[in-house]
N, C-alpha and C positions, 0 to 999 in steps of 0.2 A: 509812352513811347519811348524806343529806344534806338540809339546811335548803332552803324552797321556793326561796331565793336561790340555791342551787346549791352554796352553800360546804359541805364537809366538816363532820359533826359528829364532833371528836375528843374530846371528854371526857363525863362523865357530868352535869358541870353544865351545859355547853351543851344536852344532851338534856334535862334539867329545866326549864331557864330559856327555851329557844327551841325546838328541835323538838316536845317534848310539848306544849306549847300550840298549836302550829301542826297537830300531828297530829288533836289532840282537835277542833280547830275544823273542819279537812277531814271529820272523821267526822260531826260535827254537820250539817255543811252536805250533805253527800251521802250519808248512810245514815239517820241518824235524825230528818231533816226537821223543823226548829223552827218552828214556827207563825209565820205572817208577820204577825200581829195583827189586830184586828179593822178590818174596812172602817169607813170614815167615817161612811156613810149608813145603817149597819145598823141595825134596830130590832127589837123583840120585841113580840108582841103576843100576850095571852091569847085564846085560842079557845075553850077550854071550860074549867069548872071545876067538882068535884063533890066534896061533903061525905061521900058515900057510898060511896066505894071501898073493898072489903076490907070491906064489911059495918060501915062507917064509921069504920075504925080507921085510914082514911089519906085523905088529901086528894088528888084526881086533878086535874092541869092540864094542859092541851094547849096548845102554844105555836106560834106560826109567826114564824119568822125571815126577815125581809125584808132580803136582802143590799144592796140598794140604796135602802131605803126606801120602794118602792112596791109595790102589789099586782101590778104587771105583770110586774116583774123577777123574777130568780131569787129562790126562796124555799124553805124547809123547812118543814114542819110536823111537830112530835115531841110 
C-alpha cells in the first residue's frame, strides 16, 4: 500500500496517522459526496401554510427555494 505521495506504508502507525485519513478523504470526495454548502443568494419563501392538515393535528407548509434569489432562476417548491 502507498500514500498519495507514492511512498510505501510500512507500519501500522503510518496507516493510522497518514494513509487512513487520506483514504477516508478520498472516500468522502468520490463516493459519499459531501454537500458543497449553501449558495450565497439562496432564499426560502413560504408559498402556503395551513393549520388544518391531518384534521387539525399538523401544520402544513409549502416552501419555494430560490437558488439564486430570483423567481426567474432555478427553484424548487416543496
